[in-house]
KOLDRENKOL-999492 format. One record per residue (C-alpha): residue in three letters; x, y, z. Coordinates in steps of 0.001 Angstrom, whole numbers, plus 500000, padded with zeros to 6 digits. Layout:
// KOLDRENKOL-999492
ALAXYZ ...
//
This chain:
// KOLDRENKOL-999492
MET523975486494504875 ASP526434489132503610 ILE524726490375500414 VAL521461492089499557 LEU518925489847497821 SER516014490764495581 ALA513715489462498327 HIS515018492199500668 GLY513007494657498560 GLY509769492675498680 GLY508188494326501714 GLY508008491179503861 LYS510049489736506708 LEU513407490134504927 THR512718493803504221 GLU511996494386507897 GLU515212492608508876 LEU517228494735506431 ILE515715497946507777 GLN516232496915511395 GLU519794495617511045 VAL521197498308508733 PHE519212501527508785 LEU517511501780512167 ASN520796500869513867 GLU522494503809512154 PHE519765506453511915 ASP519006507692515413 SER515372508734515032 ASP512449507961517321 ILE510058508930514533 LEU511681506563512030 ASN511617503769514609 GLU507813503940514646 MET507810502269511187 GLU504679504074509999 ASP503762504728506351 SER504449508437506939 ALA506232510423509605 VAL504016512837511548 LEU506050515832512739 ASP504941518399515330 ILE505894521876514116 ASP504664524928516041 PHE501532523129517229 ASN500812521902513698 LYS501213518328512482 LEU503056517769509213 ALA502958514372507512 PHE505969513498505357 THR506855510401503347 THR509062509188500490 ASP509075506191498153 SER510834504891495041 TYR509358502992492095 THR511000500414489851 VAL507991498557488425 LYS508445496288485415 PRO506873496704482873 LEU506633500481483035 PHE503169500438481450 PHE500647497837482623 PRO496852497347482479 GLY495258500128484510 GLY498357502220485097 ASP502029502980484631 ILE505066503876486729 GLY504055507556486816 ARG500547507004488152 LEU501935504411490544 ALA504516506845491947 VAL501938509547492618 CYS499289507206494063 GLY501736505311496265 THR503073508417497955 ILE499688510099498326 ASN498220506948499861 ASP501054506718502394 LEU500112510215503574 LEU496414509369503624 THR496916506308505819 ARG498052508605508620 GLY494847510595508177 ALA496738513451506512 VAL495535515813503792 PRO498107515498500965 LEU499280518800499510 PHE502658518635497791 LEU504921516129496057 SER508468516116494778 ALA509450513905491849 SER512960512696491000 PHE513832510679487904 ILE516802508416487179 ILE516670507852483423 GLU518740505448481391 GLU520440506867478291 GLY518427505850475243 PHE515034505999476972 ARG512360507178474538 LEU511220510777475011 TYR507729509717473899 ASP507485507325476860 LEU508913509924479244 LYS506209512374478161 ARG503538509679478638 ILE504776509108482192 ALA504873512835483000 SER501348513312481610 SER500078510395483677 MET501613511878486825 ALA500030515261486100 ARG496570513741485569 THR496821511741488784 CYS497880514821490743 ARG494848516717489453 GLU492629513767490380 ALA493978513802493941 GLY494194517577494369 VAL497966517763494929 LYS500809519561493162 ILE504346518551492234 VAL506450521467493502 ALA510050520187493332 GLY512044517635491418 ASP515333516375490016 THR516506514553486901 LYS519576512362486447 VAL520625510438483330 VAL522857507368483643 ALA524679505309481033 ARG523007502525479079 GLY522693499428481243 ASP522966501361484529 ALA519178501575485048 ASP516277499592483670 GLY514687502396481663 ILE513557504733484415 PHE513289504801488203 ILE511171507409490019 ASN511312508708493581 THR508435510745494988 SER508206512438498369 GLY505024513884499785 ALA503929516365502425 GLY500578517275503921 TYR498965518223507203 VAL497128516131509774 PRO493844517791510794 PHE493357518605514457 GLY492141515639516478 VAL493109512965513932 ASN495241510215515457 ILE495556507248513107 SER498449504892513806 VAL499444501272513320 LYS499743501134517129 ASN496053501828517819 ALA494356498463517193 LYS492443497019520173 PRO490835493624520825 GLY487259493615519559 ASP487957496026516673 LYS486881495036513169 VAL489128494836510107 ILE487859496256506804 ILE489385495988503328 SER488239498684500892 GLY487954496377497871 THR489148493306496013 ILE492561491930496902 GLY495594491366494680 ASP494457493219491541 HIS497671495214491063 GLY500039492318491621 MET498201490026489230 ALA497725492750486589 VAL501459493472486525 LEU502330489785486510 SER499943489100483627 SER501420491954481612 ARG504953490763482334 GLU504226487156481403 ASP501859488035478527 PHE498749486186479612 THR495229487567479481 PHE491984487342481436 ASP488350487319480387 PRO487071489760481481 PRO490313491806481411 LEU492032492524484732 GLU493453495952485522 SER495569497315488347 ASP493652499040491131 CYS496197501883491135 ALA494323504930492500 PRO494604507710495086 LEU492367506976498086 VAL491429510583498843 ASP487671510000498726 ILE487736507098501175 VAL489998508782503738 ASN488047512052503530 THR484979509987504446 LEU486721508100507252 ARG487932511257509022 SER484330512082509904 PHE484232508978512144 GLY486909510407514458 GLU488517508039516950 SER486411505106515730 VAL488994504743512958 ARG492082503323514682 VAL494447502160511921 LEU494794502676508163 ARG497369500901506001 ASP497712500439502250 PRO498663496821501493 THR501262497350498777 ARG504388495146498695 ALA503694491758500338 GLY499997492568500422 VAL497301492243503056 ALA499137489481504932 GLU502129491715505695 VAL499900494599506790 LEU498136492318509283 TYR501494491294510726 ASN502584494952510930 ILE499432495846512873 SER499760492823515152 ARG503365493606516057 ALA502901497370516532 SER499666497120518548 GLY500476493925520457 VAL497323492171519263 GLY496178489183517242 ILE493858489218514230 GLU491500486588512858 ILE490308486965509267 TYR487414485126507641 GLU488363483443504374 GLU484770483434503104 LYS484569487234503519 LEU487719488085501537 PRO486759489968498342 VAL488781488732495366 LYS488089488836491647 PRO487543485416490054 GLN490434486074487639 VAL492842486695490529 ALA491629483691492527 SER491869481297489576 ALA495291482584488507 CYS496593482207492064 ASN495287478634492208 MET496956477861488888 LEU500292479473489784 GLY500419478415493440 LEU500281482018494731 ASP498499483470497765 PHE496459486540496808 LEU496805487801500386 GLN500505488338499608 LEU499951490122496276 ALA500440493878496030 ASN497560496358495954 GLU497891500010494933 GLY494371501338495396 LYS493107499638498536 LEU493418500207502256 VAL493053498072505354 ALA491153499839508138 VAL490899498768511773 VAL487817500359513274 GLU485830500325516495 SER483365497430516445 SER480282499512517285 ALA480913501805514292 ALA482055499135511813 ALA478747498701509979 LYS478306502458509435 ILE481926502854508367 LEU481603500002505876 GLU478443501551504447 ALA480217504902504047 ILE483232503333502312 LYS480943501482499882 LYS479542504827498719 CYS483029505954497624 LYS484228505465494050 ASN487115503241495150 GLY485282501437497943 ARG482265499766496351 GLU483503496231497058 ALA484619496891500644 ALA484055494181503232 ILE484578493434506926 ILE487148490642506817 GLY488230490074510406 THR488350490841514106 VAL491190491962516358 ASN491832489766519403 ASP494442489362522132 SER496005486108520859 GLY499102487709519351 GLN498626485518516254 ILE497383486110512714 THR494887483380511862 ALA492360482625509142 ARG488972481070509831 THR488228478659506975 ALA484888477868505344 LEU484873474610507317 GLY485072476486510607 THR488660475485511298 SER491514477902511942 ARG494982478132510428 ILE497998480353511017 LEU498310482880508194 SER501763482755506618 ARG503839485927506770 PRO505504486927503496 VAL509278486518503496 GLY509956488386500262 GLU507798489353497304 LEU505811486871495239 VAL506191489161492226 PRO509438491221492231 ARG509640494740490742 ILE505958495266491485 CYS506102498925492500 
//
């Protein structure tokens, strides 16, 4: 294959291949090679977390959010999944000539509100304007920095056989909300994106110390891709329980109708946590007390099989498919 495909940006297997074959081969960085959500940098005995992300969602405004809120939440959550305390963001905008100033102000206001909600500040930025047709309205890049408190060591490499897997809420809300807005179909009751900063949940989880092994936010390619990331990095297998997966009826029925797998749909306000088995019940109870964690559930167990499997309601087991690209392109 000698061209870049849309599927290369979907967060699944093709994205990993693109990163491995092009970027990791050229950028000589042990930290980058770790393939974490954020880099953790040791600076004068302090640990700095740093991350960056770009957003091209279509439509720009969708039920429960918009590209501005998405950009802030996505970057903050990538810091949080390393156990960091987010402090500062940068924001860069590529704007197509002819974009409405009213919409630009709506996006900026949304970003400001979300920053206040999460307790972070935008401290640097950049603006570029390109000719009509050279960008689809607006693209946003945000970078984030924060510090990792002493003693916190959360990494995709830390999962161990016997650990439990927790999801902080219902799966696939963001992906289906964006898809429904794009294709102009509605739900009863209405479905909104879960787009939210996960500060409250991670602040709670830090108090459990080393019992919290791994945190990941299942954005592009969803929960399924996160499970494969954890399996590969930690050298473990994971079994999930289909009956325990929390999913809204609207999402489940739409996936059945459209032939989609909600485990591969994007989420923008959820996290997957791998935790020590003996502490799992207490951790779940604590997450459920958080604003964004009320529908949390234990959904699986880490094992030494090296495979990602799903235990069905009938008691049988199946291999969980890994996403190749993105079920819904331009999702974040």
